Each structure stands twice: as structure tokens, then as C-alpha cells.
C-alpha positions as CSV (number, residue, x, y, z in Angstrom):
1,X,0.6,0.1,-0.2
2,X,3.0,2.3,1.0
3,X,4.8,1.5,-2.2
4,X,2.0,2.4,-4.1
5,X,2.1,6.3,-3.3
6,X,5.4,5.3,-4.8
7,X,6.9,6.8,-1.4
8,X,11.1,5.6,-1.3
9,X,11.7,7.1,2.6
10,X,9.1,6.7,4.9
11,X,9.0,8.3,9.0
12,X,6.8,6.1,11.0
13,X,5.4,8.2,13.3
14,X,4.4,6.3,17.1
15,X,4.7,6.4,20.8
16,X,6.9,4.4,22.8
17,X,4.2,2.9,24.5
18,X,3.6,0.8,21.0
19,X,7.4,0.5,20.6
20,X,7.5,-1.3,23.3
21,X,4.6,-3.7,22.5
22,X,6.3,-4.4,19.2
23,X,3.8,-3.0,16.5
24,X,6.8,-0.1,15.0
25,X,9.3,-2.8,14.7
26,X,6.9,-5.1,12.7
27,X,5.9,-1.9,10.3
28,X,9.8,-1.4,9.7
29,X,10.0,-4.9,8.6
30,X,7.6,-5.2,6.5
31,X,8.4,-1.6,4.5
32,X,11.8,-2.5,4.4
33,X,11.3,-5.6,3.1
34,X,9.3,-3.6,-0.1
35,X,12.8,-1.8,-0.7
36,X,11.3,1.3,1.3
37,X,14.0,3.2,3.8
38,X,12.3,3.7,6.8
39,X,12.7,6.1,10.2
40,X,10.8,5.9,13.6
41,X,9.6,8.9,15.8
42,X,8.1,7.5,18.5
43,X,8.4,10.1,21.4
44,X,5.0,11.4,20.4
45,X,2.4,12.3,23.5
46,X,-0.5,12.3,24.6
47,X,-2.2,15.4,23.5
48,X,0.4,17.0,21.5
49,X,1.5,20.7,21.7
50,X,2.8,22.9,19.4
51,X,6.7,23.4,21.2
52,X,6.9,19.4,20.9
53,X,5.5,19.1,17.1
54,X,7.5,22.3,15.9
55,X,10.9,21.0,17.9
56,X,10.7,17.0,16.3
57,X,10.2,19.2,13.0
58,X,13.0,21.1,13.6
59,X,14.8,18.0,13.7
60,X,13.8,16.0,11.3
61,X,14.0,19.0,8.4
62,X,17.4,17.7,6.9
63,X,16.1,14.7,6.1
64,X,14.4,12.8,2.6
65,X,11.5,11.8,4.0
66,X,8.7,11.5,1.4
67,X,5.6,9.7,3.4
68,X,5.0,9.8,6.2
69,X,3.1,7.0,8.5
70,X,1.3,7.6,11.4
71,X,1.1,4.7,14.2
72,X,-0.8,4.8,17.1
73,X,-4.0,6.3,18.6
74,X,-5.6,10.0,17.8
75,X,-2.6,11.7,19.2
76,X,0.0,10.1,16.9
77,X,-2.1,10.7,14.1
78,X,-2.0,14.4,15.1
79,X,0.9,15.0,15.6
80,X,1.9,13.0,12.5
81,X,-0.6,15.8,10.5
82,X,1.2,18.2,12.3
83,X,4.6,17.2,11.1
84,X,3.5,17.0,7.5
85,X,2.3,20.7,7.8
86,X,5.7,22.2,9.0
87,X,8.0,19.8,7.1
88,X,6.3,20.9,4.1
89,X,5.3,24.9,4.5
90,X,7.5,25.5,7.5
91,X,6.6,28.5,10.3
92,X,5.0,27.1,13.3
93,X,1.7,24.9,13.6
94,X,-0.6,28.4,14.6
95,X,0.1,29.1,11.7
96,X,-2.3,26.7,10.3
97,X,-4.9,26.9,12.5
98,X,-8.3,27.2,11.1
99,X,-8.8,25.3,6.6
100,X,-6.7,25.7,4.1
101,X,-3.5,27.3,5.3
102,X,-0.7,25.3,3.4
103,X,0.2,26.9,0.8
104,X,2.6,24.9,-0.6
105,X,2.5,20.4,-1.6
106,X,2.0,17.9,1.1
107,X,3.8,14.8,1.7
108,X,1.7,11.9,1.2
109,X,0.6,9.7,4.2
110,X,-1.2,6.7,5.6
111,X,-2.6,6.7,8.9
112,X,-3.3,3.4,10.8
113,X,-5.0,4.0,13.8
114,X,-4.3,1.1,17.1
115,X,-7.2,2.9,19.0
116,X,-11.0,3.5,17.9
117,X,-11.3,6.8,18.7
118,X,-10.6,9.9,17.1
119,X,-11.6,9.3,13.6
120,X,-8.1,11.4,12.7
121,X,-8.1,8.8,10.6
122,X,-11.1,9.9,8.1
123,X,-10.6,13.6,8.6
124,X,-7.9,16.8,7.6
125,X,-7.7,17.8,11.0
126,X,-4.4,17.7,12.8
127,X,-5.4,18.5,17.0
128,X,-2.9,19.9,18.6
129,X,-2.5,21.8,21.8
130,X,-1.4,25.9,22.0
131,X,1.9,25.5,24.8
132,X,1.4,28.9,25.2
133,X,-2.7,28.6,26.5
134,X,-3.2,24.9,26.2
135,X,-6.3,25.6,23.8
136,X,-6.6,23.1,21.3
137,X,-5.9,24.2,17.5
138,X,-7.9,22.6,14.9
139,X,-5.1,22.5,11.5
140,X,-7.1,21.9,8.9
141,X,-6.2,21.0,5.2
142,X,-7.4,18.8,2.3
143,X,-3.7,18.1,1.3
144,X,-3.0,16.6,5.1
145,X,-5.7,13.8,4.9
146,X,-4.6,10.9,4.9
147,X,-4.0,8.8,1.1
148,X,-4.5,5.7,2.6
149,X,-5.7,4.4,5.7
150,X,-5.3,1.0,7.4
151,X,-8.4,0.0,9.7
152,X,-6.7,-3.6,11.5
153,X,-8.8,-4.3,14.4
154,X,-6.0,-6.7,15.9
155,X,-4.2,-3.5,16.5
156,X,-6.6,-2.5,19.2
157,X,-7.0,-6.3,21.2
158,X,-4.5,-5.8,23.7
159,X,-5.7,-2.1,24.8
160,X,-5.9,-1.1,28.0
161,X,-9.7,-0.9,29.2
162,X,-9.9,3.0,30.5
163,X,-8.1,3.8,27.2
164,X,-10.8,2.0,25.1
165,X,-13.8,3.3,27.4
166,X,-12.5,6.8,26.3
167,X,-11.4,6.8,23.3
168,X,-14.7,4.8,22.6
169,X,-16.9,6.9,24.1
170,X,-14.9,9.7,22.4
171,X,-16.2,8.3,19.1
172,X,-19.3,7.8,20.6
173,X,-19.7,11.7,21.5
174,X,-18.4,11.9,17.6
175,X,-21.6,10.1,16.2
176,X,-24.0,12.1,18.2
177,X,-22.4,15.6,18.1
178,X,-22.2,15.3,14.3
179,X,-25.1,14.3,13.6
180,X,-26.9,17.7,15.5
181,X,-24.5,19.7,13.8
182,X,-26.2,23.6,12.7
183,X,-23.4,22.1,9.8
184,X,-24.4,19.1,8.7
185,X,-25.6,17.5,5.4
186,X,-27.0,14.6,4.7
187,X,-24.4,12.6,4.0
188,X,-22.8,13.6,7.3
189,X,-25.7,12.7,8.8
190,X,-25.5,9.1,7.0
191,X,-22.1,9.0,8.2
192,X,-23.1,10.4,11.8
193,X,-26.1,7.4,11.9
194,X,-23.9,4.3,10.5
195,X,-21.5,5.7,13.3
196,X,-23.4,5.3,16.0
197,X,-25.0,2.0,14.6
198,X,-21.7,0.4,14.5
199,X,-20.6,2.1,18.1
200,X,-23.6,1.9,19.8
201,X,-24.0,-1.8,19.5
202,X,-20.6,-3.1,19.8
203,X,-19.3,-0.9,22.6
204,X,-20.1,-3.3,25.6
205,X,-18.8,-6.5,24.1
206,X,-15.7,-4.8,22.8
207,X,-14.4,-4.9,26.4
208,X,-14.3,-7.9,26.8
209,X,-10.5,-9.4,26.6
210,X,-12.5,-12.4,24.4
211,X,-14.6,-10.3,22.3
212,X,-14.8,-11.7,18.7
213,X,-12.6,-9.4,15.7
214,X,-15.6,-8.6,13.9
215,X,-17.1,-6.6,17.0
216,X,-13.4,-5.1,17.1
217,X,-13.6,-3.7,13.0
218,X,-16.9,-2.7,13.4
219,X,-15.4,-0.4,16.3
220,X,-12.7,0.9,14.0
221,X,-15.1,1.7,11.3
222,X,-17.6,3.4,13.2
223,X,-14.9,5.6,14.8
224,X,-13.3,6.4,10.8
225,X,-17.2,7.0,10.3
226,X,-17.8,9.6,12.6
227,X,-14.8,11.0,12.0
228,X,-15.7,11.9,8.2
229,X,-18.8,13.2,9.9
230,X,-16.6,15.7,11.4
231,X,-14.9,15.7,8.7
232,X,-18.5,18.0,6.6
233,X,-20.2,18.8,10.4
234,X,-18.1,19.4,12.7
235,X,-19.0,18.6,16.3
236,X,-21.1,21.0,19.2
237,X,-21.3,22.3,22.6
238,X,-20.1,19.2,24.1
239,X,-16.2,19.4,23.2
240,X,-16.6,22.7,23.3
241,X,-17.0,21.8,26.9
242,X,-14.2,19.3,27.0
243,X,-11.9,21.6,25.5
244,X,-11.5,23.5,29.0
245,X,-11.3,20.8,31.7
246,X,-8.4,19.4,29.5
247,X,-6.9,22.3,29.1
248,X,-7.1,23.5,33.2
249,X,-7.7,20.5,35.1
250,X,-5.8,17.8,32.6
251,X,-8.9,15.7,32.5
252,X,-8.7,13.1,30.0
253,X,-10.3,14.2,26.5
254,X,-12.9,11.4,26.7
255,X,-13.6,11.2,29.8
256,X,-14.5,15.0,30.1
257,X,-17.1,14.3,27.4
258,X,-18.4,10.8,29.1
259,X,-19.6,13.5,32.0
260,X,-20.9,16.6,29.7
261,X,-22.6,15.1,26.6
262,X,-25.6,14.0,27.9
263,X,-25.9,17.1,29.3
264,X,-25.7,18.6,26.2
265,X,-28.1,16.6,25.1
266,X,-31.0,17.3,27.1
267,X,-29.7,21.1,26.7
268,X,-30.0,21.2,23.1
269,X,-34.1,19.3,22.7
270,X,-35.1,21.6,26.1
271,X,-37.0,23.8,23.2
272,X,-39.3,22.2,20.5
273,X,-37.2,20.2,18.6
274,X,-35.2,17.4,18.9
275,X,-31.8,17.3,16.7
276,X,-30.8,14.2,17.8
277,X,-34.5,12.6,16.1
278,X,-33.5,9.6,13.5
279,X,-30.0,9.0,15.7
280,X,-31.4,7.0,17.8
281,X,-34.3,5.2,16.7
282,X,-36.5,3.3,18.8
283,X,-39.6,2.4,19.7
284,X,-40.8,3.8,22.7
285,X,-44.5,2.6,23.8
286,X,-46.4,2.1,21.5
287,X,-48.7,3.9,18.7
288,X,-48.7,7.3,19.6
289,X,-44.6,7.6,20.2
290,X,-43.2,5.6,17.8
291,X,-39.9,7.9,18.0
292,X,-37.4,8.3,20.9
293,X,-37.0,11.2,22.5
294,X,-33.6,13.2,23.3
295,X,-34.5,11.7,27.1
296,X,-34.1,8.1,25.3
297,X,-30.7,8.9,24.1
298,X,-29.5,10.6,26.8
299,X,-30.2,7.5,28.7
300,X,-28.4,5.5,26.5
301,X,-25.6,7.4,26.5
302,X,-25.2,7.0,30.7
303,X,-26.1,3.9,30.1
304,X,-23.0,3.2,28.4
305,X,-21.3,5.6,30.5
306,X,-21.8,3.4,32.8
307,X,-20.6,0.1,31.1
308,X,-17.4,1.6,30.3
309,X,-16.7,2.5,34.1
310,X,-16.6,6.4,33.4
311,X,-17.3,8.8,35.4
312,X,-20.7,10.9,35.5
313,X,-19.7,13.6,38.0
314,X,-17.3,16.2,37.9
315,X,-17.0,17.3,41.2
316,X,-15.6,13.4,41.6
317,X,-13.0,14.3,39.2
318,X,-11.2,16.9,41.1
319,X,-12.8,20.0,39.3
320,X,-13.5,22.8,42.0
321,X,-17.0,24.5,41.8
322,X,-15.3,27.5,42.1
323,X,-14.0,26.9,38.5
324,X,-17.5,26.9,36.7
325,X,-18.2,29.9,36.0
326,X,-14.3,30.6,34.1
327,X,-14.7,27.0,32.2
328,X,-18.2,28.2,31.1
329,X,-16.8,31.3,29.5
330,X,-13.5,29.4,28.1
331,X,-15.9,27.2,26.7
332,X,-17.8,30.0,24.5
333,X,-14.5,30.4,22.6
334,X,-14.1,27.4,21.7
335,X,-14.2,26.4,17.7
336,X,-16.9,24.0,18.2
337,X,-19.2,26.0,20.5
338,X,-21.1,27.8,17.1
339,X,-21.5,24.5,15.7
340,X,-23.8,22.9,18.2
341,X,-27.8,23.4,17.2
342,X,-29.0,25.6,20.3
343,X,-26.4,28.8,20.4
344,X,-24.9,28.8,23.7
345,X,-24.1,31.7,25.8
346,X,-21.4,31.4,28.3
347,X,-25.0,31.2,31.1
348,X,-26.6,28.8,28.8
349,X,-22.5,26.9,29.0
350,X,-22.4,27.0,32.8
351,X,-25.8,25.7,33.7
352,X,-24.3,22.2,31.4
353,X,-21.5,22.4,33.9
354,X,-23.6,23.0,37.1
355,X,-25.8,19.9,35.9
356,X,-22.5,18.2,35.2
357,X,-21.2,19.0,38.6
């Protein structure tokens, strides 16, 4: 697959945990057997910062790399995309915050996710934390999207349960928020609904150490489709709430989304409209109410959260109540807030945080 891109010197971007597991070594053997020279960068950390990506780019810029292969979770995939921006177009990560700011061609790339989570393999954005204030920057360009993606369920089989829980719920949140986004399209909603159906049906079974490969495949495909939905529709208020929790208190992203999403679903459905109608099609009662409600969806999300053993309250995560007002203000500045189906003021965000506290 990599050889079909015409590559001669590949950079394999991964992390040290995967290096210890042996996955990069096996990938390198396959590549070099195909006469593709391979260099390995395995220093990716969770939630990569602009400083980390820029430092790596400075070290790698003198090399003759003509292809980037990302092997790992969302952090590895995003880091690889960030490197692609800097190694081909120069500058710093903040220069690419937004959409379509890379003026020069970019390297061919391949994405190999090892978690069923972020959906970075299905979209044209690198999410990189700005070192100066910890804000997450979405740096997007059609040229940075992976040319090829390999979805191998065997790579997710040994993912630790806490990681599987956090990344899996993150994928579920992508399906839910992209479906209701005010930027949604018929195509994005098709991706969102297909993703939801695969993820919701297989999430619980994915925790069984002896689960079938088809379950893990369904989770990977669901996460990828949710990423494809984000590409067109973006996300919403749950992610706007989650990002400041990660930036200010180091709360793992998937855990933060898990706490916030049911409350955001209820808040968005407080008006007469149900922006999630059609996502979670179940029969409720008989005759008069053949469709599910937003409350049904929120309750199902809470059920999936319990199955995964994820937290349900911010207060249990050492988030001080006095910080809620500051978090609410920060959430209004998050880029995903503008795509929420219901406009959100700082007061609205504060209400949702209070409910989650």
C-alpha cells in the first residue's frame, strides 16, 4: 500500500508504548522488505503540543523523508499531520489554525489507528494543543488527509480497558454531535448514523478480552465514519465543554466528553425541536410515540458510560466548583461551540457545567 504512493523514505510516527509492544518494529520490517527506507519517531505524547511538534520538525527537516506513516491513537495521527504541515510548508503550528492555510504541496501519508476513538484517520484536521495557553487548535487542510488508511482490528485487541473506554466514548460523542450539528449535511448525517449504529451496538462487547474480531472491526469502522462526519459537519457544545477541562485540569478528553455529553443532549432538546431525531431509532411505548426522544438518547449515553466505568460527575474528578464560571467563559471561545444546534451563551454553558458537577 505504501509503495503504491511512490514513497522511497517513510517516517513512522508512533509512541514509546507501541514501540514496547513491537508494532513499529513489525511495520518497519514490512516497509523495508518492500525496499522503502524507514525512519522511526516514537516520542509522541498524549495531547501533543505545538512546541513538541515544532521541535520534532526542526530535528527532522534535514532528512529526505517523502512519506509519513502514523501508527497509534489520535495523538500519533494528529502529530503526524502536524509534522506534515511543518516539514512541507514551514512556520509554526499556529500558522495553520483554521482551514486551508498550507500553500505548498504536502507529503503523501498513511494512517493506521490503534484505537477506535478520535476518527483522525477519517478527517483533514490535526488537533494540536497551543503551548502558550493549552487551547486546542484545529489545523485543517485537504492536503493533510491520509492518502491511505489501514483499519486492523488486531491492533486494538490489547488496548487497556481505560483507554478503550475513553476513546470509544469519544467516538460515540463524535457520532452524536456531528449528527445534530448546525453545519450538518445529508451525507454527514448518513456517516453519523452509520457510526452510531456500529458503536452503540458493539461498545459493551468490545471490553471482553475474548471478543470477536468483528466487534473490534465494527468499532474501528464506526470511529472512522464518525471522523468522516466531523469532516463535513463539525461537533458541538460537549466538545466545547470538554476542551477547557483538559486544558485547565488535565482531565482526559474522553472522560470529559463522557461527563458532559448527556447534559448537552438534554440542553439542546429543551426547545420544541429534537435535533437528534432519527439518530437513535427505537420504539417507545406503542402507537402514539413511535420515535425515540432526546431523553432516551441521553439515558442510553449514561448507560454506555456506566458500562465503560467512566465518571458521571465533575466533582468526582477534582474539578472545583469555583472554576465552573471560568470554564463556561472558556467554552464560549471554543471553535466547536459555533456548530452546536442550539446557540450557547456563557450562562448556558455554566448551566450545563452545573448539571454535570
